[in-house]
C-alpha positions, -999 to +999 in steps of 0.1 A: -030-193-417-056-177-394-072-159-423-075-191-443-090-209-414-115-181-408-121-175-445-118-138-436-091-113-429-086-086-404-055-065-395-055-079-359-056-116-370-028-136-355-017-110-330-009-136-304+009-160-328+043-141-326+044-149-289+039-186-295+066-186-322+091-168-299+083-190-270+088-222-291+122-210-304+134-199-270+123-231-253+135-254-281+168-240-292+174-265-320+152-277-348+140-308-330+137-289-297+118-261-314+093-287-328+088-302-293+085-269-276+060-258-302+038-286-292+043-278-255+034-241-261+004-252-282-008-276-255-003-248-229-023-223-250-051-248-256-052-258-219-054-221-209-082-215-234-101-246-221-097-234-186-112-200-196-081-179-188-083-144-204-060-136-233-041-111-211-032-138-185-024-163-213+003-139-225+016-133-190+018-171-183+036-177-216+060-149-207+067-164-174+074-198-191+099-181-214+116-163-186+118-195-165+132-214-195+159-188-200+168-188-163+170-226-163+192-226-194+216-201-179+218-221-147+226-253-167+253-234-187+269-222-155+268-256-139+284-271-171+311-245-171+318-250-135+320-288-140+344-283-169+366-260-148+367-285-120+374-313-144+403-293-159+418-286-125+417-322-115+434-333-148+463-309-140+469-326-107 
């Protein structure tokens, strides 16, 4: 896609696109969520470019967003499991 937009090709074209794809899938999880998170990552990338953030720091920020999303997801899963365990123990009473 990048080559068609630039009407030129280079081996390094699209080197940062894989990070956007991974971030969108990790943040989204499902098909609908992936679409929404793709827009979020796109807006984040565009905003960072508009602000003049270097490409290195853009990758760092996207990585931090991915790590934060995974941590939040794990915390939610643990809270849900804890709630199910508590609900199950109350049902036995």
